[in-house]
N, C-alpha and C positions, 0 to 999 in steps of 0.2 A: 402799244396803246392798251391792249388787254391787261398787260402787267401793271400799268399805271392805275387802271381802274380797280384791279384786284387789291393793290396796295392801299388805295383810297378807301375801299370797302372795309378792309381789315383795320385800318386806322379808325374808322367810324365805330366799328364793332368794339375795338379796344377801349375807346373813350367811353362808349356806352357802358361797357362792363365795369370799368373803373368807377364811373359815376354811380352805378347800382351798388357796388361794394361800399363806396363811401356813404351812400344813403343808408344802407343796412347797418353800417357801423355807427352812424350818428343816431339811428333809432335805438340801437342797443345801449349806447351810452346815455341817451335821454331816459331810457327805461331804468337804467342803473341809478341815475341821478335821482329820479323820483322815488325809487325804492329806498335809497340811502337817506333821503330827506325825511321819509316817513319813519325810518328807524331812529333818526335823530330826535324826532318829535316824541316818540315813545320813550327814548332814553331820558329825555329832559323833563317830561310832564310832571312826574311825581317829585322830582328834585326841585322843581320850581315852587312847589306848594308845601314842602315839608316843614318849613319854619312856621307857617300859619297853622299847619296841622298840630305841631308840637304845642303851640300856644293854646289851641282849643282842646286838645286831647291829653296833654301832659307828656313831657319828654320821655318819662319812664313808664308810661301807661301800657297796658296790654294792647290797646288799640294801635299805639305807635310801634310796638313790637311786630304786630301783624302788618302794619304799613310797610315796614322795612323787609319783612318776609316776602311780600308781594313784589317789591322792587328787586330784591335779589333773585327771585324766581324769573322775573322778566329779563333781568340782565343776562342770565344764562341763555335764554332763548335768543336774544338779540346778538349775543356773542357768536352763537352757532351760525346765524344768518350772515353776519359780517365775515366770518372766517370762510364760508363758502364762496363769497365774492372775492376775497383776497386770494384764495387758492386758485381760482379760475382766471382772474384778471390782474392780479398783482395789486399794489397799492395805487389806487386810482388818484391821479393828480388833479389839481385845480383846473388846468386847461382841458381836462377830459370831462369832468362831471360838475365843476363849479366849486366854490369855496365851502358852501354849506354841506354838500354831500361829502366832500373831502374831510371836513371836520367830523362828520358822523362816524367815519371809520375810526378815527382816533378816540372820540368820546366813548364809543361802545367798548373798545379795547381798554380804555382807561378804567372802566368799571368791570372789566372781565378778569379772568384768571391770571395768575402770575405766569403760568406756562405760555399763555397766548401773548402776553406782553413781551416776554423774553424771546419768543419765536419770531414775532413780527416787527419788533422795534427796529431791527436793522433795515427793513424795507422802508419804514417811516423815515429813518435818517437819510437813506439814499434819496428819497423823494424830497426831503428838505434841502439837501445839497443841490438838487436840480431846480430848486425854487418852485417846486410843485406842491409843497406842503408847508405849514407854518412852523418855524423854528421852536416857538414856545410849546407847541404840542409835543414834540420829541423831548424837549427838556423836562416838561412836567411828567411825561410818562416815565422817563428814566429816574428822575428824582423821587417820584412816588414809590417806585419799586425799591429804591435804596432805603428810603425812610421806613417802609413797611418791613424791610429785612433788618432794621436797626443798624443800618450803615449810614455814613455821612452822605449827604447829597452833593452833587458836583456843579449844578447850575444855579442853585439858590432860588428855586421856584416855590419851595414849600416853607410856609411860615404859619404862625399861630398868634392869637391875641389872648391876653389874660382877662380876668373879670373886670379889670379897670380899663380895658381897651388898649393896653400897651402891646405892641407887636414885636415878635422876635422870630428870627430865622431858625429853622432846625439846623443842627450842626452841618457845617460845610467842610468838605475835605479840602485841605490846603487852600484856605480862603484867600490867601494872597495871590493866587493864580486864577481866581474865578473869572476875571474879565478876559483872560486869554482863552479859556474854554468857551465862554459865551460868545466872544468875537468869532471864533471858528465856526460856530453854528449860525451866526447871523443875528444874535440877540443884542439888545441895547446893554449898556454897562450896568453893573449891579448897583451902582450909585443912583442911576436914573430909575431903575426898577424899584429900589428901596424907597425912594422919595415918592414914587407913584402909589405904593401901598402903605405909606406912612410909618416906615420903620427906619431907624438910623443904621447906617453902615459906616463903620470906622476903621476897617482893616485896610491899610495901605496896599496898593497893588504893585506887583512886580511886572516889568515889561518882558 
């Protein structure tokens, strides 16, 4: 009888301990979610108003030059904060901190250094394959790195419009295989994406 009572007490203590650990972890993740959402707000605020600022101040004005100096300075601060989180917790997924906070990690790195993109992009890909992050985030991160290095992109996420509004994709490596690469990552076909952004895609795809 004493043994049964002891086992029952131990069971209660174990359940209580697990519950306390679970509550502590939830509070920690909630705190991280709030922190990341604030970082996302800081990352996006100036970028949401730059077009209006250019219209008012002039695209090549001294004021706009200072505007972007402030943005770049802030980007470096945000990058340091996000890296600290990644180094301690890894790439936090949607099920852990929610979609917006998960997006914040990508957004800050997207505006960060090449070194950070190269170092942490494999973690983002792993998260994408686990369906814990958005495929387009990884594709855009990789394609932007390639375009900035004057190399062809591989997922077709980077494009531009001329003065008449006609859109074109930046050069794509082996464009006939792009849908194969996009499919593996979980992206829609390049034809659907091209239609969405108003650009023609005429390269036949190989299966």
